[in-house]
Chimera marker file (.cmm) of the C-alpha trace (Angstrom):
<marker_set name="trace">
<marker id="1" x="71.521" y="82.980" z="79.687" r="1" g="1" b="0" radius="0.5"/>
<marker id="2" x="72.165" y="86.439" z="81.140" r="1" g="1" b="0" radius="0.5"/>
<marker id="3" x="68.380" y="86.889" z="81.379" r="1" g="1" b="0" radius="0.5"/>
<marker id="4" x="68.282" y="84.035" z="83.907" r="1" g="1" b="0" radius="0.5"/>
<marker id="5" x="70.080" y="86.256" z="86.408" r="1" g="1" b="0" radius="0.5"/>
<marker id="6" x="67.301" y="88.833" z="86.216" r="1" g="1" b="0" radius="0.5"/>
<marker id="7" x="64.985" y="86.346" z="87.935" r="1" g="1" b="0" radius="0.5"/>
<marker id="8" x="67.368" y="85.975" z="90.847" r="1" g="1" b="0" radius="0.5"/>
<marker id="9" x="66.997" y="87.582" z="94.280" r="1" g="1" b="0" radius="0.5"/>
<marker id="10" x="70.442" y="89.067" z="93.704" r="1" g="1" b="0" radius="0.5"/>
<marker id="11" x="71.057" y="92.272" z="91.811" r="1" g="1" b="0" radius="0.5"/>
<marker id="12" x="72.032" y="92.016" z="88.146" r="1" g="1" b="0" radius="0.5"/>
<marker id="13" x="75.667" y="90.969" z="87.636" r="1" g="1" b="0" radius="0.5"/>
<marker id="14" x="78.311" y="93.630" z="87.110" r="1" g="1" b="0" radius="0.5"/>
<marker id="15" x="80.286" y="92.657" z="84.001" r="1" g="1" b="0" radius="0.5"/>
<marker id="16" x="83.955" y="93.643" z="84.085" r="1" g="1" b="0" radius="0.5"/>
<marker id="17" x="85.279" y="92.016" z="80.925" r="1" g="1" b="0" radius="0.5"/>
<marker id="18" x="87.020" y="93.968" z="78.208" r="1" g="1" b="0" radius="0.5"/>
<marker id="19" x="89.046" y="93.045" z="75.148" r="1" g="1" b="0" radius="0.5"/>
<marker id="20" x="92.009" y="90.734" z="74.817" r="1" g="1" b="0" radius="0.5"/>
<marker id="21" x="95.139" y="92.879" z="74.465" r="1" g="1" b="0" radius="0.5"/>
<marker id="22" x="98.832" y="92.260" z="74.001" r="1" g="1" b="0" radius="0.5"/>
<marker id="23" x="100.985" y="93.786" z="76.728" r="1" g="1" b="0" radius="0.5"/>
<marker id="24" x="104.494" y="95.270" z="76.339" r="1" g="1" b="0" radius="0.5"/>
<marker id="25" x="106.079" y="91.816" z="76.839" r="1" g="1" b="0" radius="0.5"/>
<marker id="26" x="104.010" y="90.294" z="74.014" r="1" g="1" b="0" radius="0.5"/>
<marker id="27" x="101.736" y="88.332" z="76.343" r="1" g="1" b="0" radius="0.5"/>
<marker id="28" x="98.008" y="88.316" z="75.670" r="1" g="1" b="0" radius="0.5"/>
<marker id="29" x="95.875" y="89.376" z="78.593" r="1" g="1" b="0" radius="0.5"/>
<marker id="30" x="92.252" y="90.258" z="79.249" r="1" g="1" b="0" radius="0.5"/>
<marker id="31" x="91.167" y="93.771" z="80.171" r="1" g="1" b="0" radius="0.5"/>
<marker id="32" x="89.350" y="93.737" z="83.498" r="1" g="1" b="0" radius="0.5"/>
<marker id="33" x="87.343" y="96.844" z="84.382" r="1" g="1" b="0" radius="0.5"/>
<marker id="34" x="87.120" y="96.720" z="88.168" r="1" g="1" b="0" radius="0.5"/>
<marker id="35" x="84.764" y="99.410" z="89.547" r="1" g="1" b="0" radius="0.5"/>
<marker id="36" x="87.007" y="99.767" z="92.611" r="1" g="1" b="0" radius="0.5"/>
<marker id="37" x="90.508" y="99.635" z="91.040" r="1" g="1" b="0" radius="0.5"/>
<marker id="38" x="90.011" y="100.705" z="87.415" r="1" g="1" b="0" radius="0.5"/>
<marker id="39" x="91.240" y="98.792" z="84.372" r="1" g="1" b="0" radius="0.5"/>
<marker id="40" x="93.687" y="95.951" z="84.966" r="1" g="1" b="0" radius="0.5"/>
<marker id="41" x="95.181" y="93.298" z="82.681" r="1" g="1" b="0" radius="0.5"/>
<marker id="42" x="94.587" y="89.697" z="83.784" r="1" g="1" b="0" radius="0.5"/>
<marker id="43" x="96.540" y="86.616" z="82.728" r="1" g="1" b="0" radius="0.5"/>
<marker id="44" x="95.107" y="83.126" z="82.418" r="1" g="1" b="0" radius="0.5"/>
<marker id="45" x="96.643" y="82.232" z="85.758" r="1" g="1" b="0" radius="0.5"/>
<marker id="46" x="95.096" y="85.253" z="87.507" r="1" g="1" b="0" radius="0.5"/>
<marker id="47" x="91.673" y="84.502" z="86.036" r="1" g="1" b="0" radius="0.5"/>
<marker id="48" x="91.917" y="80.842" z="87.074" r="1" g="1" b="0" radius="0.5"/>
<marker id="49" x="92.929" y="81.895" z="90.610" r="1" g="1" b="0" radius="0.5"/>
<marker id="50" x="89.967" y="84.318" z="90.824" r="1" g="1" b="0" radius="0.5"/>
<marker id="51" x="87.659" y="81.555" z="89.601" r="1" g="1" b="0" radius="0.5"/>
<marker id="52" x="88.871" y="79.017" z="92.182" r="1" g="1" b="0" radius="0.5"/>
<marker id="53" x="88.774" y="81.481" z="95.087" r="1" g="1" b="0" radius="0.5"/>
<marker id="54" x="85.346" y="82.891" z="94.217" r="1" g="1" b="0" radius="0.5"/>
<marker id="55" x="83.838" y="79.423" z="93.803" r="1" g="1" b="0" radius="0.5"/>
<marker id="56" x="85.375" y="78.418" z="97.119" r="1" g="1" b="0" radius="0.5"/>
<marker id="57" x="83.802" y="81.455" z="98.784" r="1" g="1" b="0" radius="0.5"/>
<marker id="58" x="80.410" y="80.730" z="97.240" r="1" g="1" b="0" radius="0.5"/>
<marker id="59" x="80.499" y="77.136" z="98.474" r="1" g="1" b="0" radius="0.5"/>
<marker id="60" x="82.198" y="77.485" z="101.853" r="1" g="1" b="0" radius="0.5"/>
<marker id="61" x="81.423" y="81.093" z="102.838" r="1" g="1" b="0" radius="0.5"/>
<marker id="62" x="84.596" y="81.612" z="104.848" r="1" g="1" b="0" radius="0.5"/>
<marker id="63" x="83.725" y="83.747" z="107.892" r="1" g="1" b="0" radius="0.5"/>
<marker id="64" x="87.308" y="84.999" z="108.207" r="1" g="1" b="0" radius="0.5"/>
<marker id="65" x="86.969" y="86.656" z="104.792" r="1" g="1" b="0" radius="0.5"/>
<marker id="66" x="83.295" y="87.703" z="104.981" r="1" g="1" b="0" radius="0.5"/>
<marker id="67" x="82.054" y="87.644" z="108.599" r="1" g="1" b="0" radius="0.5"/>
<marker id="68" x="78.473" y="88.496" z="107.551" r="1" g="1" b="0" radius="0.5"/>
<marker id="69" x="76.982" y="86.898" z="104.452" r="1" g="1" b="0" radius="0.5"/>
<marker id="70" x="74.539" y="89.401" z="102.913" r="1" g="1" b="0" radius="0.5"/>
<marker id="71" x="72.928" y="89.484" z="99.486" r="1" g="1" b="0" radius="0.5"/>
<marker id="72" x="75.459" y="92.136" z="98.432" r="1" g="1" b="0" radius="0.5"/>
<marker id="73" x="78.408" y="89.955" z="99.527" r="1" g="1" b="0" radius="0.5"/>
<marker id="74" x="76.863" y="86.985" z="97.744" r="1" g="1" b="0" radius="0.5"/>
<marker id="75" x="76.468" y="89.090" z="94.575" r="1" g="1" b="0" radius="0.5"/>
<marker id="76" x="80.094" y="90.277" z="94.801" r="1" g="1" b="0" radius="0.5"/>
<marker id="77" x="81.484" y="86.741" z="94.847" r="1" g="1" b="0" radius="0.5"/>
<marker id="78" x="79.007" y="85.603" z="92.182" r="1" g="1" b="0" radius="0.5"/>
<marker id="79" x="80.175" y="88.481" z="89.945" r="1" g="1" b="0" radius="0.5"/>
<marker id="80" x="83.800" y="87.516" z="90.439" r="1" g="1" b="0" radius="0.5"/>
<marker id="81" x="83.048" y="83.878" z="89.577" r="1" g="1" b="0" radius="0.5"/>
<marker id="82" x="81.023" y="84.775" z="86.466" r="1" g="1" b="0" radius="0.5"/>
<marker id="83" x="83.549" y="87.275" z="85.193" r="1" g="1" b="0" radius="0.5"/>
<marker id="84" x="86.489" y="84.973" z="85.864" r="1" g="1" b="0" radius="0.5"/>
<marker id="85" x="84.952" y="82.024" z="84.056" r="1" g="1" b="0" radius="0.5"/>
<marker id="86" x="83.772" y="84.086" z="81.076" r="1" g="1" b="0" radius="0.5"/>
<marker id="87" x="87.076" y="85.966" z="80.955" r="1" g="1" b="0" radius="0.5"/>
<marker id="88" x="89.148" y="82.799" z="81.030" r="1" g="1" b="0" radius="0.5"/>
<marker id="89" x="86.942" y="81.322" z="78.357" r="1" g="1" b="0" radius="0.5"/>
<marker id="90" x="87.337" y="84.442" z="76.175" r="1" g="1" b="0" radius="0.5"/>
<marker id="91" x="91.123" y="84.674" z="76.614" r="1" g="1" b="0" radius="0.5"/>
<marker id="92" x="91.688" y="80.988" z="75.924" r="1" g="1" b="0" radius="0.5"/>
<marker id="93" x="89.432" y="80.999" z="72.891" r="1" g="1" b="0" radius="0.5"/>
<marker id="94" x="91.408" y="83.963" z="71.502" r="1" g="1" b="0" radius="0.5"/>
<marker id="95" x="94.718" y="82.199" z="72.137" r="1" g="1" b="0" radius="0.5"/>
<marker id="96" x="93.446" y="78.987" z="70.526" r="1" g="1" b="0" radius="0.5"/>
<marker id="97" x="92.376" y="80.927" z="67.420" r="1" g="1" b="0" radius="0.5"/>
<marker id="98" x="95.899" y="82.424" z="67.199" r="1" g="1" b="0" radius="0.5"/>
<marker id="99" x="97.571" y="79.029" z="67.849" r="1" g="1" b="0" radius="0.5"/>
<marker id="100" x="99.162" y="80.272" z="71.078" r="1" g="1" b="0" radius="0.5"/>
<marker id="101" x="99.807" y="77.683" z="73.780" r="1" g="1" b="0" radius="0.5"/>
<marker id="102" x="97.558" y="77.902" z="76.816" r="1" g="1" b="0" radius="0.5"/>
<marker id="103" x="99.158" y="78.138" z="80.234" r="1" g="1" b="0" radius="0.5"/>
<marker id="104" x="96.146" y="76.961" z="82.199" r="1" g="1" b="0" radius="0.5"/>
<marker id="105" x="93.978" y="73.911" z="81.548" r="1" g="1" b="0" radius="0.5"/>
<marker id="106" x="90.293" y="74.869" z="81.572" r="1" g="1" b="0" radius="0.5"/>
<marker id="107" x="87.021" y="73.152" z="80.905" r="1" g="1" b="0" radius="0.5"/>
<marker id="108" x="84.254" y="75.765" z="80.838" r="1" g="1" b="0" radius="0.5"/>
<marker id="109" x="80.981" y="74.819" z="82.478" r="1" g="1" b="0" radius="0.5"/>
<marker id="110" x="79.047" y="77.723" z="80.991" r="1" g="1" b="0" radius="0.5"/>
<marker id="111" x="78.068" y="77.859" z="77.314" r="1" g="1" b="0" radius="0.5"/>
<marker id="112" x="80.320" y="79.895" z="75.043" r="1" g="1" b="0" radius="0.5"/>
<marker id="113" x="79.841" y="83.629" z="75.384" r="1" g="1" b="0" radius="0.5"/>
<link id1="1" id2="2" r="1" g="1" b="0" radius="0.2"/>
<link id1="2" id2="3" r="1" g="1" b="0" radius="0.2"/>
<link id1="3" id2="4" r="1" g="1" b="0" radius="0.2"/>
<link id1="4" id2="5" r="1" g="1" b="0" radius="0.2"/>
<link id1="5" id2="6" r="1" g="1" b="0" radius="0.2"/>
<link id1="6" id2="7" r="1" g="1" b="0" radius="0.2"/>
<link id1="7" id2="8" r="1" g="1" b="0" radius="0.2"/>
<link id1="8" id2="9" r="1" g="1" b="0" radius="0.2"/>
<link id1="9" id2="10" r="1" g="1" b="0" radius="0.2"/>
<link id1="10" id2="11" r="1" g="1" b="0" radius="0.2"/>
<link id1="11" id2="12" r="1" g="1" b="0" radius="0.2"/>
<link id1="12" id2="13" r="1" g="1" b="0" radius="0.2"/>
<link id1="13" id2="14" r="1" g="1" b="0" radius="0.2"/>
<link id1="14" id2="15" r="1" g="1" b="0" radius="0.2"/>
<link id1="15" id2="16" r="1" g="1" b="0" radius="0.2"/>
<link id1="16" id2="17" r="1" g="1" b="0" radius="0.2"/>
<link id1="17" id2="18" r="1" g="1" b="0" radius="0.2"/>
<link id1="18" id2="19" r="1" g="1" b="0" radius="0.2"/>
<link id1="19" id2="20" r="1" g="1" b="0" radius="0.2"/>
<link id1="20" id2="21" r="1" g="1" b="0" radius="0.2"/>
<link id1="21" id2="22" r="1" g="1" b="0" radius="0.2"/>
<link id1="22" id2="23" r="1" g="1" b="0" radius="0.2"/>
<link id1="23" id2="24" r="1" g="1" b="0" radius="0.2"/>
<link id1="24" id2="25" r="1" g="1" b="0" radius="0.2"/>
<link id1="25" id2="26" r="1" g="1" b="0" radius="0.2"/>
<link id1="26" id2="27" r="1" g="1" b="0" radius="0.2"/>
<link id1="27" id2="28" r="1" g="1" b="0" radius="0.2"/>
<link id1="28" id2="29" r="1" g="1" b="0" radius="0.2"/>
<link id1="29" id2="30" r="1" g="1" b="0" radius="0.2"/>
<link id1="30" id2="31" r="1" g="1" b="0" radius="0.2"/>
<link id1="31" id2="32" r="1" g="1" b="0" radius="0.2"/>
<link id1="32" id2="33" r="1" g="1" b="0" radius="0.2"/>
<link id1="33" id2="34" r="1" g="1" b="0" radius="0.2"/>
<link id1="34" id2="35" r="1" g="1" b="0" radius="0.2"/>
<link id1="35" id2="36" r="1" g="1" b="0" radius="0.2"/>
<link id1="36" id2="37" r="1" g="1" b="0" radius="0.2"/>
<link id1="37" id2="38" r="1" g="1" b="0" radius="0.2"/>
<link id1="38" id2="39" r="1" g="1" b="0" radius="0.2"/>
<link id1="39" id2="40" r="1" g="1" b="0" radius="0.2"/>
<link id1="40" id2="41" r="1" g="1" b="0" radius="0.2"/>
<link id1="41" id2="42" r="1" g="1" b="0" radius="0.2"/>
<link id1="42" id2="43" r="1" g="1" b="0" radius="0.2"/>
<link id1="43" id2="44" r="1" g="1" b="0" radius="0.2"/>
<link id1="44" id2="45" r="1" g="1" b="0" radius="0.2"/>
<link id1="45" id2="46" r="1" g="1" b="0" radius="0.2"/>
<link id1="46" id2="47" r="1" g="1" b="0" radius="0.2"/>
<link id1="47" id2="48" r="1" g="1" b="0" radius="0.2"/>
<link id1="48" id2="49" r="1" g="1" b="0" radius="0.2"/>
<link id1="49" id2="50" r="1" g="1" b="0" radius="0.2"/>
<link id1="50" id2="51" r="1" g="1" b="0" radius="0.2"/>
<link id1="51" id2="52" r="1" g="1" b="0" radius="0.2"/>
<link id1="52" id2="53" r="1" g="1" b="0" radius="0.2"/>
<link id1="53" id2="54" r="1" g="1" b="0" radius="0.2"/>
<link id1="54" id2="55" r="1" g="1" b="0" radius="0.2"/>
<link id1="55" id2="56" r="1" g="1" b="0" radius="0.2"/>
<link id1="56" id2="57" r="1" g="1" b="0" radius="0.2"/>
<link id1="57" id2="58" r="1" g="1" b="0" radius="0.2"/>
<link id1="58" id2="59" r="1" g="1" b="0" radius="0.2"/>
<link id1="59" id2="60" r="1" g="1" b="0" radius="0.2"/>
<link id1="60" id2="61" r="1" g="1" b="0" radius="0.2"/>
<link id1="61" id2="62" r="1" g="1" b="0" radius="0.2"/>
<link id1="62" id2="63" r="1" g="1" b="0" radius="0.2"/>
<link id1="63" id2="64" r="1" g="1" b="0" radius="0.2"/>
<link id1="64" id2="65" r="1" g="1" b="0" radius="0.2"/>
<link id1="65" id2="66" r="1" g="1" b="0" radius="0.2"/>
<link id1="66" id2="67" r="1" g="1" b="0" radius="0.2"/>
<link id1="67" id2="68" r="1" g="1" b="0" radius="0.2"/>
<link id1="68" id2="69" r="1" g="1" b="0" radius="0.2"/>
<link id1="69" id2="70" r="1" g="1" b="0" radius="0.2"/>
<link id1="70" id2="71" r="1" g="1" b="0" radius="0.2"/>
<link id1="71" id2="72" r="1" g="1" b="0" radius="0.2"/>
<link id1="72" id2="73" r="1" g="1" b="0" radius="0.2"/>
<link id1="73" id2="74" r="1" g="1" b="0" radius="0.2"/>
<link id1="74" id2="75" r="1" g="1" b="0" radius="0.2"/>
<link id1="75" id2="76" r="1" g="1" b="0" radius="0.2"/>
<link id1="76" id2="77" r="1" g="1" b="0" radius="0.2"/>
<link id1="77" id2="78" r="1" g="1" b="0" radius="0.2"/>
<link id1="78" id2="79" r="1" g="1" b="0" radius="0.2"/>
<link id1="79" id2="80" r="1" g="1" b="0" radius="0.2"/>
<link id1="80" id2="81" r="1" g="1" b="0" radius="0.2"/>
<link id1="81" id2="82" r="1" g="1" b="0" radius="0.2"/>
<link id1="82" id2="83" r="1" g="1" b="0" radius="0.2"/>
<link id1="83" id2="84" r="1" g="1" b="0" radius="0.2"/>
<link id1="84" id2="85" r="1" g="1" b="0" radius="0.2"/>
<link id1="85" id2="86" r="1" g="1" b="0" radius="0.2"/>
<link id1="86" id2="87" r="1" g="1" b="0" radius="0.2"/>
<link id1="87" id2="88" r="1" g="1" b="0" radius="0.2"/>
<link id1="88" id2="89" r="1" g="1" b="0" radius="0.2"/>
<link id1="89" id2="90" r="1" g="1" b="0" radius="0.2"/>
<link id1="90" id2="91" r="1" g="1" b="0" radius="0.2"/>
<link id1="91" id2="92" r="1" g="1" b="0" radius="0.2"/>
<link id1="92" id2="93" r="1" g="1" b="0" radius="0.2"/>
<link id1="93" id2="94" r="1" g="1" b="0" radius="0.2"/>
<link id1="94" id2="95" r="1" g="1" b="0" radius="0.2"/>
<link id1="95" id2="96" r="1" g="1" b="0" radius="0.2"/>
<link id1="96" id2="97" r="1" g="1" b="0" radius="0.2"/>
<link id1="97" id2="98" r="1" g="1" b="0" radius="0.2"/>
<link id1="98" id2="99" r="1" g="1" b="0" radius="0.2"/>
<link id1="99" id2="100" r="1" g="1" b="0" radius="0.2"/>
<link id1="100" id2="101" r="1" g="1" b="0" radius="0.2"/>
<link id1="101" id2="102" r="1" g="1" b="0" radius="0.2"/>
<link id1="102" id2="103" r="1" g="1" b="0" radius="0.2"/>
<link id1="103" id2="104" r="1" g="1" b="0" radius="0.2"/>
<link id1="104" id2="105" r="1" g="1" b="0" radius="0.2"/>
<link id1="105" id2="106" r="1" g="1" b="0" radius="0.2"/>
<link id1="106" id2="107" r="1" g="1" b="0" radius="0.2"/>
<link id1="107" id2="108" r="1" g="1" b="0" radius="0.2"/>
<link id1="108" id2="109" r="1" g="1" b="0" radius="0.2"/>
<link id1="109" id2="110" r="1" g="1" b="0" radius="0.2"/>
<link id1="110" id2="111" r="1" g="1" b="0" radius="0.2"/>
<link id1="111" id2="112" r="1" g="1" b="0" radius="0.2"/>
<link id1="112" id2="113" r="1" g="1" b="0" radius="0.2"/>
</marker_set>
């Protein structure tokens, strides 16, 4: 599936996903390697929020957020949507395998990664 993006007019996606880790409080989070901010830990709720906001931007293209819609801006929001969906999928699959209750309902649209 990742090969499909190579046929796009957009640049190749930047993948930011890392491993699932347990933080100091015992909560499982996903490593997120942001080129701008470094490595962060994302919860299910944060990933779901990123997914909703990035999909909203891709659909509605809010001018107050992005006054000019270029291919680079489009690629940025696409990357956020792809990483958020894959990351949420990965974190929830990990929690399901460990019999840990999910905090966010999620129905992935993309095939399993």
